[in-house]
Steps between C-alpha positions, in 0.01 A plus 500: 500500500733318741381218727582717799288789379215275415516348852487842673216624277310167573564541875392872495170408304417227753558740807290770341225243412500350864496851646210598277317183600538568867381853459191389310430228750541744795270760327240234429516389866473851623193559278336182619569601869348840443191344328460271799517777749233690303271197495549441862397863586195431295413177698568275203709263707489198265613715216776659705627152602523412131709808431732449792564137405577600144750758643663214695499290178745746345754416759454799729552431864409796716369509860238753406362283217477205741340719764232645270428157355454373861259781569301420187490124583389578858221722368369219265495254797817301407668489840765253420611679186490834691731379768737330250552830326536685821769264615680523159484887528652462859784299373594777261437777759527340841492832688183638344235566782213501274566147361540379862176661611296357198645150572386533870152623386456217247609242757199594717286338223678160508326189628812327637625608846804352669524485876857621585631569838530888546864619524639630821609847542861426412390321181266779403784751542728303284239452230413869500860580456541245225189621304589867554815479279450447131776313303626833372505648837700189632736543212572858602529401866763236417690727282516785771593267779774335289635852434501566878683189566756583223539852664554335840758256355684783324514703818652202685758442239594865435451681819680440829246706712125434597550133431200418717274718297622348181444150637139590602445627149643191341305258730173696454530513122581124486206414716266722298621369177457138613155555625396686185649233277315236695174681462566572122565133442189404678302755302635363173412144602153608577457680175646202300281242688288303239171607653156476325131607546211266474292600198244227522187548697588186688781242475591193701833431654599138521773288672651427162511589132177337391123487538513173693718639788337611842349844506685721731340842465283708280605848383304775349563783256748764613708290742871543475721200495873405458573258217774257617516257200285352246445175318315513175176689543523495886693726733594467860385827677575615855232710688570786742426260799769257369273231361600366160300318233479441132260698277445519120735761361221632280314634810770747580685797347861547562601831633 
């Protein structure tokens, strides 16, 4: 057998083996997910959590799995774990209304409340417009408006008549594409922000990375924070009201 033939057979065997492994892992994860759903319906929430976590351990990353795990955690009273898995589900499926609704419902049970100035009418309109579009919707919007701009540019170059109409088409397409691209970039930034959920019943935020620093605030289970940087076992987090402080990283779960 030539060296080239041996190499081809070896590569083929490796690919088949890997494909078989993926199929087995996928089937195992699916079975665990189904078992978890059955246990959840029976009210066996602790056992359902074990099955869902085992499915995650196979490498499966699915919004429905995180969502159902969040539901099971909420039913067993683990508010922080519930919100953590809801947020993970939302990152995979940001336009799912059920996930958004469950996050809002679970947030009612949180201890921490942050006094923020209510937005004015213009800000509310912009925020509503921003949240109305999903990343996929914005991608379609950018593609369509770019196509419109191309049609307008082509009309200006190839047609001697109706130049005003072609110009309006070009400018409208460019403006729409620019606004959509900015919103899409903002959405991508939000989705990639290193955010976390407090899992400990209570944790203290300090002015520096150590127990000997001044206490700045106290956080409770379920609070969402943004992790800005970390030093050893401590992380600098930012709260929704803009206040920052250092907390023990073991008290939070990264989304």
